[in-house]
NUFI-931764 format. One record per residue (C-alpha): x, y, z; residue in three letters. Coordinates in steps of 0.02 Angstrom, whole numbers, plus 50000, padded with zeros to 5 digits. Layout:
! NUFI-931764
XYZAla;...
! end
This chain:
! NUFI-931764
521344913648347Met;522774904948445Ser;522384890148544Leu;522864898048709Asn;521614912248669Leu;520244899848621Gln;520514891448788Arg;520464908048885Arg;518864912648793Thr;518004895848831Val;518554896649016Ala;517834914749025Gly;516174909348952Ala;516124894249075Leu;516504905249220Ala;515124917149174Ser;513864902949153Leu;514404896149321Ala;514154913149396Ala;512434914849316Leu;511964897149379Cys;512594901849555Thr;511524917149556Leu;510044907049493Gly;510184894949625Leu;510374907949755Ala;508754916049705Gly;507864898649704Thr;508574895449879Ala;507984912549932Gln;506274909649870Ala;506144892049947Gln;506794899150112Ala;505324911950113Trp;504714917950235Pro;506254920550345Ala;505724935750435Lys;504084945950464Pro;503014951050323Ile;502284967850306Lys;500524971550243Phe;500394990250190Ile;498604996950197Val;498525013950109Pro;497095019950222Tyr;496825024850402Ala;496535011250536Ala;494785006050572Gly;494005004250396Gly;493394988950318Ala;495024986350219Thr;496124988550373Asp;495064976250479Ile;495084963850337Thr;496954965650319Ala;497304962550504Arg;496174947250505Thr;497054940050356Leu;498774944450431Gly;498394934950589Glu;497834919550496Lys;499304920350376Leu;500564923150526Ala;499894906350596Ala;500074896550439Arg;501844903650396Leu;502524903750558Gly;503144922850543Gln;502304938250607Pro;501234948250487Val;501334967050523Ile;499884978950459Val;500624996650423Asp;499295009550380Asn;500015022850262Arg;498525034350225Gly;498545049250122Gly;498095056849950Ala;496635044049928Gly;497785028849950Gly;499095034449828Val;500435037649960Val;500355019750035Gly;500165011449873Thr;501715020349803Asp;502675015549948Gln;502104997249940Ala;502494995349755Leu;504245002949771Lys;504784991749917Ser;506024978349886Pro;505294964049781Ala;505744950449903Asp;503984945849960Gly;504104953350130Tyr;503054969050079Thr;501284965950021Val;499944979349967Leu;498194975950030Val;497024988449956Ser;495474993449853Leu;495334992849661Gly;495295013049663Thr;497125013649706Thr;497654997449623Met;496805000349456Leu;495625016049438Ile;496825029749490Asn;497845027849330Gln;496465035049228Phe;496075048549360Leu;497715056549399Tyr;498745066249280Glu;500335061249368Lys;500255045549463Leu;501915040249548Pro;501665021749511Tyr;501015012449357Asn;499744999849402Pro;500084989649250Gln;501944987149272Lys;502334990849447Asp;501344976949540Gln;501354957349541Ala;499444953149565Leu;499194940249703Ile;497414937849734Thr;495694946949727Gln;495234944649901Ile;493384950649890Ala;492154958649784Leu;491474975649853Ala;489794979449770Pro;488834995349823Val;487034998549852Val;486015011049761Leu;484995021349888Leu;483605034049882Val;482665043650014Asn;481105033450061Pro;480025047450028Lys;480445046649837Met;479035039149738Pro;479855022249673Phe;480385006049729Asn;481514999249585Thr;482985004649491Ala;482075006749329Pro;480795017349411Glu;482165028949477Leu;482865030249296Leu;481145034849228Ala;481045048749367Tyr;482815055149322Ile;482285055849134Glu;480715065349187Gln;481675077349290Asn;483175081849198Lys;484285094749286Gly;483365093149448Lys;484125076649518Val;485645078549635Thr;486725063549685Tyr;488075061849817Gly;489785053149819Ser;491135050849950Trp;492315060549838Gly;492905064549662Met;493245049649566Gly;492495037449687Ser;491335023049616Tyr;489795033549683Ala;490385048349574His;490925038849416Leu;489445027749410Ala;488145041549437Ser;489025052549303Ala;488985038849192Trp;487085036149220Leu;486865055249197Ser;487745054749034Asp;486725039848965Lys;485085047749014Leu;485665065048953Lys;484985070549130Ala;486165083949182Asp;486185078049360Met;487135087549498Ser;488585079849585His;488995083949774Val;490565077049829Pro;490805073750017Tyr;492305069450126Lys;491695051250163Gly;490145041950164Glu;489395047750329Ser;489005065050290Pro;488305060150124Met;487125047750193Leu;486575061050322Gln;486125072350182Asp;485265058350086Leu;484185055150236Val;483845073650249Gly;483265075150079Gly;484675086450011Gln;485075073049888Leu;483965060949791Gln;485105046849758Met;486835039549799Ala;487815023849791Phe;488695018049959Ala;489455003550041Ser;488334991350136Leu;489444993250288Gln;489095012250296Ser;487235010750237Ala;486704995850337Arg;485945004050486Ser;485035016850381Phe;484235002950269Ile;483804992650425Glu;482975007150512Ser;481945013450356Gly;482895028850338Arg;483535024550171Leu;482795013450036Lys;483965000549942Ala;483444999449758Leu;484844988749692Ala;486564981849716Val;487964983149590Thr;488964967949512Gly;488314951049446Thr;487744943149606Gln;486654948449754Arg;487504951049921Met;487244937650051Glu;487064950850185Ala;485624959950073Leu;484844944549990Pro;483144953249952Lys;483904967349856Val;484144963149666Pro;485624967349559Thr;485424981649434Met;485774969049304Met;484234959149369Glu;483184972749341Gln;483684975149159Gly;484994988749178Ile;486484979749096Lys;487774994349068Asp;489424987949105Glu;489894999849239Val;488504992149350Phe;489124974049320Gln;490884978249376Val;491114978149565Ser;492384987449672Gly;493544975549747Trp;494884971549882Leu;496444964849819Gly;498254960049859Met;499854963449766Ser;501694964849779Ala;503014974549694Pro;503404968849510Ala;504794956049504Arg;504374948049667Thr;504784929649640Pro;503434920449557Pro;503604906749688Glu;503204917849816Val;501734925549734Val;501034908649707Ser;501274904049884Arg;500364919549953Leu;498974916449839Ala;498744898749884Thr;498754903650073Glu;497524917050044Met;496464905449957Gln;496514892850103Gly;496154906650223Ile;494714913850130Leu;493894896450118Ala;493814895450312Gln;491934897450367Pro;492334910350504Asp;493394921450378Met;492064920450246Arg;490714925250373Glu;491714939850432Arg;491924946650245Ile;490074943750205Val;489514953450353Gln;490574968550299Met;489624968350137Gly;491014960550037Phe;490924944649923Ile;492354932649964Pro;493404927549808Val;495174921449836Gly;495754920249654Ser;497374914849580Thr;498594927049512Pro;498174921849330Glu;496214924149360Arg;496564941149447Phe;497604947249306Ser;496254942949184Thr;494934952149282Gln;496034966049313Phe;496234969249129Arg;494404967249097Gln;493974980349227Asp;495354991649173Ala;494534993549001Ala;492894997949080Val;493495010149203Trp;494555018949070Glu;492945022948968Arg;491895027249130Val;493205039349193Val;493335047349019Lys;491365050449019Val;491415057349195Ser;492755070749148Gly;493525067149326Ala;495325071749343Lys;496375072949504Leu;498015080649536Asp;
! end
């Protein structure tokens, strides 16, 4: 190789290196300048629900801390798939954030034959905002007061017990189908469009049992129209302190130890500095007494985890839900 050619080769390499460094510095500067404009929270459900209310409260507090508006954009449809897909396919610049339930962020990958997004690859997990355990409910006329007594009743009445859910693939469906399979009980599933009609039929005696959120079931429990036998997860709800967990009652199946949850993520490849900053801000907000109290009253358990801890929990929960969905046989288009 001639001396001139060597010089041109070296000069070209140095120029390429300089360009890469410039791009890297530009990217770092952009991350450091974040946020320089309003941030959008996409909630993949209709306005007015617990997820929407929580997102709006978090958005108000985050805006105050960052000095930029936070806009909540409700994008409902297809059980949360539409909004989740839009959020995860937005530019990965830290200005679009998904606030959603574990159903769309995790479980749907096992339910849908063709999901337009990949929960494992398309999102950068930010924080698990709160756990969302549910309550095991029965009609008060049923002759038992504990979860083990309910299980004994189911075993003694195989093929005769009917349970409700707020839709195919919901926790209420999957957990009850798991229970039916374990007990070889051949229970009948009645899916509803929402919790309200399901709870009304449980009160009316058309159903024998159902899992439901505390937010929807609270008035029925307090009025005595429904009986709460247990809660899911590994800890009792602060808003329902006298009701033990399934695990406390000796029912240690993994499906009853995992809880639903409310989480926050961003499109994959969002700058790690921005993800870390968002997580830190969320942890600070969720530690505030008024925010914590608001979440507790909705029947949630505040968390505020790091991205690393959230990722670990995500993988653990995914392994459980993959097995549970397979047992249930649930499939969605």
